[in-house]
VMD Tcl script that builds the backbone (N, CA, C; Angstrom):
set m [mol new atoms 501]
animate dup $m
set s [atomselect $m all]
$s set {name element resname resid chain x y z} {
  {N N MET 1 A 0.842 -1.112 -0.020}
  {CA C MET 1 A -0.072 0.069 0.027}
  {C C MET 1 A 0.802 1.158 0.092}
  {N N GLY 2 A 0.416 2.315 -0.661}
  {CA C GLY 2 A 1.163 3.494 -0.579}
  {C C GLY 2 A 0.390 4.653 -0.066}
  {N N PHE 3 A 1.005 5.611 0.693}
  {CA C PHE 3 A 0.346 6.697 1.236}
  {C C PHE 3 A 0.810 7.822 0.347}
  {N N MET 4 A -0.021 8.443 -0.350}
  {CA C MET 4 A 0.261 9.410 -1.389}
  {C C MET 4 A -0.709 10.542 -1.505}
  {N N PRO 5 A -0.131 11.617 -2.077}
  {CA C PRO 5 A -1.000 12.816 -2.339}
  {C C PRO 5 A -2.056 12.299 -3.398}
  {N N ALA 6 A -3.428 12.677 -3.109}
  {CA C ALA 6 A -4.397 12.353 -4.168}
  {C C ALA 6 A -4.989 13.381 -4.965}
  {N N SER 7 A -4.997 14.606 -4.259}
  {CA C SER 7 A -5.609 15.742 -5.047}
  {C C SER 7 A -4.750 17.061 -4.387}
  {N N SER 8 A -4.819 18.049 -5.236}
  {CA C SER 8 A -4.045 19.214 -4.865}
  {C C SER 8 A -4.577 20.376 -5.476}
  {N N ASP 9 A -4.350 21.666 -4.901}
  {CA C ASP 9 A -4.682 22.842 -5.641}
  {C C ASP 9 A -3.336 23.401 -6.103}
  {N N ALA 10 A -3.442 24.769 -6.444}
  {CA C ALA 10 A -2.201 25.267 -6.835}
  {C C ALA 10 A -1.249 25.416 -5.878}
  {N N ASN 11 A -1.488 25.659 -4.549}
  {CA C ASN 11 A -0.466 25.746 -3.395}
  {C C ASN 11 A -0.177 24.547 -2.542}
  {N N SER 12 A -1.077 23.518 -2.460}
  {CA C SER 12 A -0.807 22.516 -1.630}
  {C C SER 12 A -1.681 21.276 -1.872}
  {N N VAL 13 A -1.101 20.213 -1.335}
  {CA C VAL 13 A -1.834 18.837 -1.373}
  {C C VAL 13 A -3.016 18.974 -0.439}
  {N N THR 14 A -4.304 18.700 -0.879}
  {CA C THR 14 A -5.527 18.706 -0.077}
  {C C THR 14 A -5.996 17.354 0.358}
  {N N LYS 15 A -5.481 16.264 -0.098}
  {CA C LYS 15 A -5.996 15.009 0.312}
  {C C LYS 15 A -4.913 13.941 0.094}
  {N N TYR 16 A -4.902 13.021 0.989}
  {CA C TYR 16 A -4.019 11.869 0.894}
  {C C TYR 16 A -4.828 10.569 0.801}
  {N N GLU 17 A -4.192 9.616 0.000}
  {CA C GLU 17 A -4.988 8.290 -0.029}
  {C C GLU 17 A -4.003 7.215 0.233}
  {N N VAL 18 A -4.492 6.054 0.734}
  {CA C VAL 18 A -3.865 4.783 0.848}
  {C C VAL 18 A -4.340 3.920 -0.250}
  {N N GLN 19 A -3.440 3.430 -1.221}
  {CA C GLN 19 A -3.885 2.660 -2.342}
  {C C GLN 19 A -3.204 1.400 -2.299}
  {N N ASP 20 A -3.882 0.403 -2.704}
  {CA C ASP 20 A -3.354 -1.033 -2.846}
  {C C ASP 20 A -2.564 -0.997 -4.162}
  {N N PRO 21 A -1.300 -1.194 -4.208}
  {CA C PRO 21 A -0.395 -1.179 -5.345}
  {C C PRO 21 A -0.823 -2.243 -6.409}
  {N N MET 22 A -1.452 -3.335 -5.929}
  {CA C MET 22 A -1.921 -4.348 -6.837}
  {C C MET 22 A -3.088 -4.109 -7.676}
  {N N THR 23 A -3.999 -3.486 -7.012}
  {CA C THR 23 A -5.310 -3.122 -7.644}
  {C C THR 23 A -5.453 -1.699 -7.910}
  {N N GLY 24 A -4.757 -0.747 -7.293}
  {CA C GLY 24 A -4.831 0.551 -7.601}
  {C C GLY 24 A -6.031 1.221 -6.841}
  {N N LYS 25 A -6.775 0.415 -6.143}
  {CA C LYS 25 A -7.937 0.963 -5.416}
  {C C LYS 25 A -7.619 1.655 -4.171}
  {N N THR 26 A -8.348 2.700 -3.887}
  {CA C THR 26 A -8.192 3.538 -2.678}
  {C C THR 26 A -8.781 2.667 -1.379}
  {N N SER 27 A -8.006 2.333 -0.413}
  {CA C SER 27 A -8.670 1.774 0.729}
  {C C SER 27 A -9.159 2.752 1.683}
  {N N TRP 28 A -8.504 3.853 1.859}
  {CA C TRP 28 A -9.173 4.916 2.600}
  {C C TRP 28 A -8.392 6.256 2.380}
  {N N SER 29 A -8.836 7.378 2.800}
  {CA C SER 29 A -8.264 8.644 2.440}
  {C C SER 29 A -8.448 9.641 3.601}
  {N N VAL 30 A -7.577 10.616 3.657}
  {CA C VAL 30 A -7.808 11.708 4.702}
  {C C VAL 30 A -7.398 12.938 4.176}
  {N N ASN 31 A -8.003 13.953 4.543}
  {CA C ASN 31 A -7.672 15.402 3.960}
  {C C ASN 31 A -6.448 15.763 4.680}
  {N N ALA 32 A -5.702 16.605 3.909}
  {CA C ALA 32 A -4.417 17.105 4.472}
  {C C ALA 32 A -4.642 18.112 5.565}
  {N N PRO 33 A -3.686 18.451 6.340}
  {CA C PRO 33 A -3.760 19.395 7.377}
  {C C PRO 33 A -4.287 20.787 6.775}
  {N N GLY 34 A -5.217 21.453 7.484}
  {CA C GLY 34 A -5.684 22.837 7.251}
  {C C GLY 34 A -6.657 22.756 6.031}
  {N N THR 35 A -7.087 21.729 5.479}
  {CA C THR 35 A -7.963 21.684 4.397}
  {C C THR 35 A -9.516 21.554 4.805}
  {N N VAL 36 A -10.385 21.962 3.920}
  {CA C VAL 36 A -11.750 21.740 4.166}
  {C C VAL 36 A -11.982 20.240 4.155}
  {N N GLN 37 A -12.783 19.824 5.143}
  {CA C GLN 37 A -13.015 18.353 5.427}
  {C C GLN 37 A -14.276 17.983 4.666}
  {N N ASP 38 A -14.212 16.765 4.282}
  {CA C ASP 38 A -15.296 15.988 3.618}
  {C C ASP 38 A -16.213 15.598 4.881}
  {N N PRO 39 A -17.605 16.134 4.841}
  {CA C PRO 39 A -18.409 15.824 5.976}
  {C C PRO 39 A -18.547 14.260 6.257}
  {N N VAL 40 A -18.582 13.380 5.364}
  {CA C VAL 40 A -18.617 12.060 5.569}
  {C C VAL 40 A -17.428 11.289 5.972}
  {N N ALA 41 A -16.304 12.075 5.648}
  {CA C ALA 41 A -14.916 11.475 6.034}
  {C C ALA 41 A -14.605 11.794 7.503}
  {N N ALA 42 A -13.316 11.954 7.692}
  {CA C ALA 42 A -12.698 11.917 9.096}
  {C C ALA 42 A -13.203 12.961 10.060}
  {N N GLN 43 A -13.723 14.078 9.784}
  {CA C GLN 43 A -14.041 15.093 10.505}
  {C C GLN 43 A -12.905 15.718 11.337}
  {N N GLN 44 A -11.623 15.620 10.762}
  {CA C GLN 44 A -10.568 16.062 11.610}
  {C C GLN 44 A -9.819 17.171 11.021}
  {N N ASN 45 A -9.014 17.888 11.825}
  {CA C ASN 45 A -8.112 18.825 11.245}
  {C C ASN 45 A -6.755 18.599 11.919}
  {N N VAL 46 A -5.865 17.902 11.285}
  {CA C VAL 46 A -4.656 17.665 11.858}
  {C C VAL 46 A -3.709 18.821 12.210}
  {N N TYR 47 A -4.048 19.869 12.060}
  {CA C TYR 47 A -3.360 21.078 12.569}
  {C C TYR 47 A -3.742 21.405 14.007}
  {N N THR 48 A -5.031 21.522 14.235}
  {CA C THR 48 A -5.655 21.695 15.500}
  {C C THR 48 A -5.608 20.504 16.415}
  {N N GLY 49 A -5.807 19.330 15.823}
  {CA C GLY 49 A -5.997 18.206 16.657}
  {C C GLY 49 A -7.422 18.025 17.056}
  {N N LYS 50 A -8.414 18.885 16.439}
  {CA C LYS 50 A -9.749 18.727 16.883}
  {C C LYS 50 A -10.628 18.397 15.687}
  {N N THR 51 A -11.719 17.473 15.972}
  {CA C THR 51 A -12.645 17.216 14.918}
  {C C THR 51 A -13.677 18.407 14.781}
  {N N LYS 52 A -14.472 18.333 13.805}
  {CA C LYS 52 A -15.492 19.398 13.442}
  {C C LYS 52 A -16.444 19.668 14.728}
  {N N THR 53 A -16.530 18.663 15.508}
  {CA C THR 53 A -17.394 18.814 16.745}
  {C C THR 53 A -16.553 19.374 17.811}
  {N N GLY 54 A -15.281 19.796 17.656}
  {CA C GLY 54 A -14.561 20.377 18.676}
  {C C GLY 54 A -13.755 19.299 19.556}
  {N N SER 55 A -13.837 18.143 19.250}
  {CA C SER 55 A -13.206 16.993 20.055}
  {C C SER 55 A -11.913 16.592 19.495}
  {N N ALA 56 A -10.888 16.449 20.335}
  {CA C ALA 56 A -9.597 15.814 19.975}
  {C C ALA 56 A -9.713 14.283 19.913}
  {N N SER 57 A -10.572 13.734 20.713}
  {CA C SER 57 A -10.779 12.296 20.710}
  {C C SER 57 A -11.639 11.798 19.664}
  {N N VAL 58 A -11.297 10.705 19.036}
  {CA C VAL 58 A -12.231 9.990 18.155}
  {C C VAL 58 A -12.663 8.704 18.595}
  {N N ILE 59 A -11.736 7.845 19.017}
  {CA C ILE 59 A -12.075 6.448 19.379}
  {C C ILE 59 A -12.762 6.604 20.682}
  {N N CYS 60 A -12.414 7.226 21.740}
  {CA C CYS 60 A -13.155 7.376 23.033}
  {C C CYS 60 A -14.455 8.120 22.831}
  {N N SER 61 A -14.506 8.930 21.920}
  {CA C SER 61 A -15.848 9.603 21.628}
  {C C SER 61 A -16.782 8.677 20.946}
  {N N GLU 62 A -16.416 7.704 20.187}
  {CA C GLU 62 A -17.281 6.750 19.537}
  {C C GLU 62 A -17.743 5.710 20.776}
  {N N ILE 63 A -16.863 5.306 21.584}
  {CA C ILE 63 A -17.339 4.538 22.772}
  {C C ILE 63 A -18.164 5.254 23.651}
  {N N TYR 64 A -18.014 6.518 23.998}
  {CA C TYR 64 A -18.925 7.316 24.689}
  {C C TYR 64 A -20.249 7.403 23.957}
  {N N ARG 65 A -20.195 7.732 22.727}
  {CA C ARG 65 A -21.421 7.794 22.053}
  {C C ARG 65 A -22.285 6.652 22.126}
  {N N ARG 66 A -21.743 5.452 22.365}
  {CA C ARG 66 A -22.503 4.212 22.248}
  {C C ARG 66 A -22.818 3.839 23.700}
  {N N GLY 67 A -22.504 4.686 24.614}
  {CA C GLY 67 A -22.918 4.460 25.951}
  {C C GLY 67 A -21.859 3.739 26.736}
  {N N ASP 68 A -20.806 3.245 26.322}
  {CA C ASP 68 A -19.975 2.336 27.000}
  {C C ASP 68 A -18.771 3.088 27.760}
  {N N MET 69 A -18.888 4.411 27.894}
  {CA C MET 69 A -17.769 5.075 28.664}
  {C C MET 69 A -18.615 6.316 29.355}
  {N N PRO 70 A -18.349 6.412 30.756}
  {CA C PRO 70 A -18.887 7.406 31.611}
  {C C PRO 70 A -18.418 8.823 31.131}
  {N N GLU 71 A -19.277 9.713 31.160}
  {CA C GLU 71 A -18.960 10.998 30.621}
  {C C GLU 71 A -17.810 11.695 31.434}
  {N N HIS 72 A -17.619 11.527 32.802}
  {CA C HIS 72 A -16.585 12.121 33.410}
  {C C HIS 72 A -15.133 11.537 32.910}
  {N N ILE 73 A -15.150 10.319 32.460}
  {CA C ILE 73 A -13.893 9.608 31.901}
  {C C ILE 73 A -13.597 10.215 30.558}
  {N N ARG 74 A -14.715 10.336 29.687}
  {CA C ARG 74 A -14.500 10.857 28.291}
  {C C ARG 74 A -13.904 12.289 28.468}
  {N N GLU 75 A -14.560 13.119 29.382}
  {CA C GLU 75 A -14.213 14.559 29.522}
  {C C GLU 75 A -12.674 14.658 30.042}
  {N N ALA 76 A -12.139 13.772 30.688}
  {CA C ALA 76 A -10.768 13.703 31.242}
  {C C ALA 76 A -9.866 13.289 30.013}
  {N N ASP 77 A -10.345 12.298 29.284}
  {CA C ASP 77 A -9.558 11.879 28.014}
  {C C ASP 77 A -9.532 13.065 27.114}
  {N N GLU 78 A -10.673 13.760 26.948}
  {CA C GLU 78 A -10.586 14.979 25.987}
  {C C GLU 78 A -9.596 15.967 26.437}
  {N N ARG 79 A -9.589 16.346 27.720}
  {CA C ARG 79 A -8.630 17.338 28.269}
  {C C ARG 79 A -7.107 16.957 27.946}
  {N N VAL 80 A -6.884 15.714 28.094}
  {CA C VAL 80 A -5.531 15.223 27.763}
  {C C VAL 80 A -5.188 15.352 26.207}
  {N N GLY 81 A -6.241 14.955 25.530}
  {CA C GLY 81 A -6.113 15.128 24.024}
  {C C GLY 81 A -5.913 16.442 23.551}
  {N N VAL 82 A -6.665 17.476 23.988}
  {CA C VAL 82 A -6.655 18.836 23.663}
  {C C VAL 82 A -5.167 19.395 23.911}
  {N N ALA 83 A -4.486 18.903 25.106}
  {CA C ALA 83 A -3.247 19.357 25.427}
  {C C ALA 83 A -2.097 18.785 24.693}
  {N N GLN 84 A -2.364 17.765 23.810}
  {CA C GLN 84 A -1.281 17.208 23.012}
  {C C GLN 84 A -0.845 18.146 21.924}
  {N N SER 85 A 0.297 17.812 21.437}
  {CA C SER 85 A 0.902 18.587 20.315}
  {C C SER 85 A 0.231 18.335 18.928}
  {N N ALA 86 A 0.226 19.094 18.057}
  {CA C ALA 86 A -0.303 19.086 16.823}
  {C C ALA 86 A 0.257 17.840 16.091}
  {N N GLU 87 A 1.424 17.378 16.232}
  {CA C GLU 87 A 2.036 16.215 15.665}
  {C C GLU 87 A 1.471 14.864 16.306}
  {N N VAL 88 A 1.250 14.957 17.601}
  {CA C VAL 88 A 0.600 13.707 18.292}
  {C C VAL 88 A -0.797 13.491 17.497}
  {N N MET 89 A -1.525 14.593 17.670}
  {CA C MET 89 A -2.883 14.533 17.052}
  {C C MET 89 A -3.049 14.250 15.641}
  {N N ALA 90 A -2.065 14.776 14.917}
  {CA C ALA 90 A -2.202 14.459 13.412}
  {C C ALA 90 A -1.821 12.860 13.238}
  {N N GLY 91 A -0.839 12.342 14.004}
  {CA C GLY 91 A -0.555 10.974 13.933}
  {C C GLY 91 A -1.808 9.965 14.350}
  {N N TYR 92 A -2.278 10.357 15.519}
  {CA C TYR 92 A -3.515 9.837 16.088}
  {C C TYR 92 A -4.598 9.700 15.121}
  {N N HIS 93 A -5.015 10.898 14.659}
  {CA C HIS 93 A -6.234 10.967 13.659}
  {C C HIS 93 A -5.920 10.205 12.362}
  {N N LEU 94 A -4.717 10.181 11.944}
  {CA C LEU 94 A -4.343 9.486 10.690}
  {C C LEU 94 A -4.768 8.037 10.704}
  {N N TRP 95 A -4.649 7.432 11.857}
  {CA C TRP 95 A -4.996 6.119 11.963}
  {C C TRP 95 A -6.307 5.881 12.758}
  {N N GLY 96 A -6.698 6.770 13.700}
  {CA C GLY 96 A -7.831 6.627 14.619}
  {C C GLY 96 A -9.192 6.867 13.830}
  {N N ILE 97 A -9.173 7.803 12.965}
  {CA C ILE 97 A -10.391 8.179 12.289}
  {C C ILE 97 A -10.876 6.991 11.288}
  {N N PRO 98 A -9.945 6.437 10.551}
  {CA C PRO 98 A -10.402 5.325 9.773}
  {C C PRO 98 A -10.723 4.132 10.507}
  {N N LEU 99 A -9.970 3.905 11.709}
  {CA C LEU 99 A -10.548 3.005 12.642}
  {C C LEU 99 A -11.838 3.038 13.228}
  {N N VAL 100 A -12.219 4.343 13.511}
  {CA C VAL 100 A -13.579 4.541 14.017}
  {C C VAL 100 A -14.520 4.320 13.049}
  {N N ARG 101 A -14.273 4.679 11.758}
  {CA C ARG 101 A -15.199 4.467 10.614}
  {C C ARG 101 A -15.453 2.914 10.584}
  {N N ALA 102 A -14.364 2.074 10.645}
  {CA C ALA 102 A -14.463 0.569 10.547}
  {C C ALA 102 A -15.150 0.092 11.717}
  {N N MET 103 A -15.052 0.677 12.943}
  {CA C MET 103 A -15.828 0.211 14.093}
  {C C MET 103 A -17.258 0.468 13.947}
  {N N GLN 104 A -17.614 1.497 13.367}
  {CA C GLN 104 A -19.047 1.707 13.078}
  {C C GLN 104 A -19.640 0.877 12.119}
  {N N ARG 105 A -18.896 0.208 11.312}
  {CA C ARG 105 A -19.390 -0.843 10.407}
  {C C ARG 105 A -19.282 -2.228 10.913}
  {N N HIS 106 A -18.314 -2.565 11.757}
  {CA C HIS 106 A -18.126 -3.908 12.209}
  {C C HIS 106 A -18.150 -4.075 13.790}
  {N N GLU 107 A -19.159 -4.584 14.246}
  {CA C GLU 107 A -19.286 -4.714 15.661}
  {C C GLU 107 A -18.292 -5.388 16.500}
  {N N LEU 108 A -17.750 -6.619 15.757}
  {CA C LEU 108 A -16.676 -7.267 16.403}
  {C C LEU 108 A -15.409 -6.362 16.620}
  {N N LEU 109 A -15.157 -5.646 15.575}
  {CA C LEU 109 A -13.949 -4.713 15.690}
  {C C LEU 109 A -14.170 -3.646 16.835}
  {N N TYR 110 A -15.353 -3.117 16.904}
  {CA C TYR 110 A -15.706 -2.220 18.023}
  {C C TYR 110 A -15.303 -2.913 19.261}
  {N N LYS 111 A -15.884 -4.178 19.563}
  {CA C LYS 111 A -15.604 -4.869 20.787}
  {C C LYS 111 A -14.232 -5.030 21.217}
  {N N VAL 112 A -13.420 -5.429 20.015}
  {CA C VAL 112 A -11.928 -5.467 20.215}
  {C C VAL 112 A -11.240 -4.223 20.623}
  {N N VAL 113 A -11.720 -3.191 20.063}
  {CA C VAL 113 A -10.872 -1.849 20.313}
  {C C VAL 113 A -11.449 -1.248 21.649}
  {N N LYS 114 A -12.679 -1.537 21.980}
  {CA C LYS 114 A -13.251 -0.946 23.156}
  {C C LYS 114 A -12.295 -1.257 24.360}
  {N N THR 115 A -11.923 -2.425 24.595}
  {CA C THR 115 A -11.269 -2.774 25.943}
  {C C THR 115 A -10.000 -1.969 26.059}
  {N N PRO 116 A -8.975 -2.010 25.004}
  {CA C PRO 116 A -7.920 -1.198 25.234}
  {C C PRO 116 A -8.160 0.364 25.359}
  {N N ALA 117 A -9.082 0.714 24.544}
  {CA C ALA 117 A -9.476 2.185 24.618}
  {C C ALA 117 A -9.942 2.631 25.904}
  {N N LEU 118 A -10.698 1.696 26.583}
  {CA C LEU 118 A -11.167 2.087 28.110}
  {C C LEU 118 A -10.030 2.135 28.912}
  {N N HIS 119 A -9.166 1.245 28.729}
  {CA C HIS 119 A -7.950 1.253 29.574}
  {C C HIS 119 A -7.241 2.652 29.475}
  {N N TRP 120 A -7.006 2.984 28.143}
  {CA C TRP 120 A -6.435 4.411 27.763}
  {C C TRP 120 A -7.051 5.425 28.568}
  {N N ALA 121 A -8.396 5.365 28.443}
  {CA C ALA 121 A -9.239 6.575 28.954}
  {C C ALA 121 A -9.194 6.634 30.470}
  {N N TYR 122 A -9.169 5.542 31.126}
  {CA C TYR 122 A -9.080 5.444 32.584}
  {C C TYR 122 A -7.742 5.926 33.007}
  {N N TYR 123 A -6.706 5.631 32.257}
  {CA C TYR 123 A -5.524 6.070 32.556}
  {C C TYR 123 A -5.332 7.681 32.484}
  {N N MET 124 A -5.998 8.119 31.385}
  {CA C MET 124 A -5.972 9.560 31.219}
  {C C MET 124 A -6.719 10.254 32.352}
  {N N ALA 125 A -7.821 9.720 32.848}
  {CA C ALA 125 A -8.702 10.171 33.921}
  {C C ALA 125 A -7.800 10.116 35.112}
  {N N TYR 126 A -6.995 9.019 35.371}
  {CA C TYR 126 A -6.061 9.084 36.530}
  {C C TYR 126 A -4.966 10.233 36.434}
  {N N LYS 127 A -4.572 10.450 35.267}
  {CA C LYS 127 A -3.667 11.539 35.172}
  {C C LYS 127 A -4.211 12.816 35.404}
  {N N GLN 128 A -5.539 12.935 35.213}
  {CA C GLN 128 A -6.151 14.243 35.388}
  {C C GLN 128 A -6.772 14.272 36.731}
  {N N GLY 129 A -6.481 13.319 37.668}
  {CA C GLY 129 A -7.031 13.309 39.102}
  {C C GLY 129 A -8.462 12.965 39.169}
  {N N VAL 130 A -9.071 12.600 38.119}
  {CA C VAL 130 A -10.530 12.148 38.111}
  {C C VAL 130 A -10.766 10.933 38.815}
  {N N THR 131 A -9.856 9.958 38.690}
  {CA C THR 131 A -9.895 8.700 39.523}
  {C C THR 131 A -8.647 8.489 40.198}
  {N N THR 132 A -8.702 7.721 41.281}
  {CA C THR 132 A -7.584 7.479 42.245}
  {C C THR 132 A -6.809 6.341 41.870}
  {N N LYS 133 A -7.431 5.488 41.072}
  {CA C LYS 133 A -6.859 4.207 40.700}
  {C C LYS 133 A -6.004 4.217 39.410}
  {N N ASN 134 A -4.799 3.925 39.405}
  {CA C ASN 134 A -3.964 3.894 38.175}
  {C C ASN 134 A -4.400 2.730 37.220}
  {N N ASP 135 A -4.370 2.909 35.982}
  {CA C ASP 135 A -4.635 1.942 35.208}
  {C C ASP 135 A -3.298 1.460 34.301}
  {N N TYR 136 A -2.726 0.415 34.754}
  {CA C TYR 136 A -1.343 0.018 34.240}
  {C C TYR 136 A -1.414 -0.368 32.838}
  {N N VAL 137 A -2.344 -0.965 32.387}
  {CA C VAL 137 A -2.422 -1.201 30.863}
  {C C VAL 137 A -2.721 0.001 30.095}
  {N N GLY 138 A -3.441 0.948 30.588}
  {CA C GLY 138 A -3.530 2.294 29.921}
  {C C GLY 138 A -2.319 2.976 29.865}
  {N N ALA 139 A -1.626 2.914 31.125}
  {CA C ALA 139 A -0.208 3.606 31.086}
  {C C ALA 139 A 0.731 3.089 30.085}
  {N N THR 140 A 0.635 1.742 29.971}
  {CA C THR 140 A 1.534 1.170 28.936}
  {C C THR 140 A 1.177 1.537 27.427}
  {N N LEU 141 A -0.108 1.458 27.388}
  {CA C LEU 141 A -0.582 1.996 25.907}
  {C C LEU 141 A -0.260 3.438 25.717}
  {N N HIS 142 A -0.287 4.154 26.590}
  {CA C HIS 142 A 0.052 5.637 26.430}
  {C C HIS 142 A 1.540 5.708 26.134}
  {N N HIS 143 A 2.445 5.079 27.004}
  {CA C HIS 143 A 3.771 5.275 26.941}
  {C C HIS 143 A 4.406 4.566 25.494}
  {N N ILE 144 A 3.690 3.815 24.920}
  {CA C ILE 144 A 4.001 3.157 23.540}
  {C C ILE 144 A 3.380 3.984 22.606}
  {N N GLY 145 A 2.079 4.337 22.687}
  {CA C GLY 145 A 1.373 4.924 21.637}
  {C C GLY 145 A 1.625 6.359 21.441}
  {N N LEU 146 A 1.882 7.209 22.400}
  {CA C LEU 146 A 2.098 8.508 22.249}
  {C C LEU 146 A 3.388 8.822 21.263}
  {N N PRO 147 A 4.560 8.159 21.596}
  {CA C PRO 147 A 5.694 8.502 20.698}
  {C C PRO 147 A 5.346 7.950 19.196}
  {N N ILE 148 A 4.669 6.946 19.036}
  {CA C ILE 148 A 4.229 6.423 17.713}
  {C C ILE 148 A 3.426 7.303 17.031}
  {N N CYS 149 A 2.418 7.894 17.767}
  {CA C CYS 149 A 1.485 8.884 17.055}
  {C C CYS 149 A 2.341 10.154 16.841}
  {N N TYR 150 A 3.247 10.468 17.598}
  {CA C TYR 150 A 4.142 11.799 17.438}
  {C C TYR 150 A 5.001 11.497 16.147}
  {N N GLY 151 A 5.452 10.411 15.955}
  {CA C GLY 151 A 6.305 9.983 14.776}
  {C C GLY 151 A 5.621 10.083 13.570}
  {N N ILE 152 A 4.326 9.418 13.462}
  {CA C ILE 152 A 3.556 9.492 12.369}
  {C C ILE 152 A 3.000 11.029 11.995}
  {N N GLY 153 A 2.693 11.630 13.039}
  {CA C GLY 153 A 2.249 13.050 12.887}
  {C C GLY 153 A 3.361 14.041 12.366}
  {N N LEU 154 A 4.567 13.690 12.762}
  {CA C LEU 154 A 5.712 14.543 12.360}
  {C C LEU 154 A 5.973 14.350 10.798}
  {N N ILE 155 A 5.771 13.160 10.446}
  {CA C ILE 155 A 5.907 12.707 8.982}
  {C C ILE 155 A 4.795 13.436 8.189}
  {N N VAL 156 A 3.522 13.324 8.674}
  {CA C VAL 156 A 2.329 13.948 8.004}
  {C C VAL 156 A 2.545 15.379 7.859}
  {N N ARG 157 A 2.832 15.979 8.966}
  {CA C ARG 157 A 3.045 17.518 8.941}
  {C C ARG 157 A 4.312 17.840 8.146}
  {N N THR 158 A 5.323 17.104 8.152}
  {CA C THR 158 A 6.613 17.358 7.170}
  {C C THR 158 A 6.088 17.294 5.767}
  {N N VAL 159 A 5.361 16.305 5.433}
  {CA C VAL 159 A 4.967 15.938 3.985}
  {C C VAL 159 A 4.111 17.220 3.604}
  {N N LYS 160 A 3.139 17.708 4.529}
  {CA C LYS 160 A 2.297 18.744 4.225}
  {C C LYS 160 A 3.320 20.104 3.897}
  {N N VAL 161 A 4.164 20.295 4.830}
  {CA C VAL 161 A 5.124 21.470 4.528}
  {C C VAL 161 A 5.775 21.370 3.239}
  {N N SER 162 A 6.576 20.271 2.979}
  {CA C SER 162 A 7.156 20.101 1.820}
  {C C SER 162 A 6.251 20.122 0.570}
  {N N ALA 163 A 5.091 19.643 0.703}
  {CA C ALA 163 A 4.140 19.683 -0.415}
  {C C ALA 163 A 3.787 21.018 -0.857}
  {N N THR 164 A 3.746 21.926 0.235}
  {CA C THR 164 A 3.363 23.410 -0.166}
  {C C THR 164 A 4.465 24.240 -0.600}
  {N N GLN 165 A 5.626 23.782 -0.569}
  {CA C GLN 165 A 6.951 24.621 -1.080}
  {C C GLN 165 A 6.978 24.408 -2.527}
  {N N LYS 166 A 7.071 25.658 -3.206}
  {CA C LYS 166 A 7.194 25.742 -4.671}
  {C C LYS 166 A 8.513 25.068 -4.959}
  {N N VAL 167 A 8.564 24.425 -6.110}
  {CA C VAL 167 A 9.879 23.813 -6.712}
  {C C VAL 167 A 10.492 24.983 -7.542}
}
mol reanalyze $m
mol bondsrecalc $m
mol representation Tube
mol addrep $m
């Protein structure tokens, strides 16, 4: 699969797609940082780290929307998300938004993702002082996932900057 610019205007790339090299079909796409979002697509802005609804969280928001996460835990998770760097949020949204779309279509995937996501959210709540019990699984996910999302986001934002530079 290749991650490549799919469309652009005179000054910048506006959309990226992941294409299967064998078939040439697009498996998913995401709009580039700072561009107008497709309302059916990701609803994210990788520069601000917030969705159109103002949320930095996408996976936990989906779990909360389905009634499987208490509001005070989601709010704590959201506060941590908003405080993250633009690189972290760009990296997270790049894989998290397509994952949520898939979770909405496949109940089994939702159930598989829900457990680690709840651990993550409860650890975020612990960090915010909302709960007194540490979640060690959530802490492990955080310490592994945060640098990975940062690295992905750094690449995405670097590609955006280099794509906007005139040759």
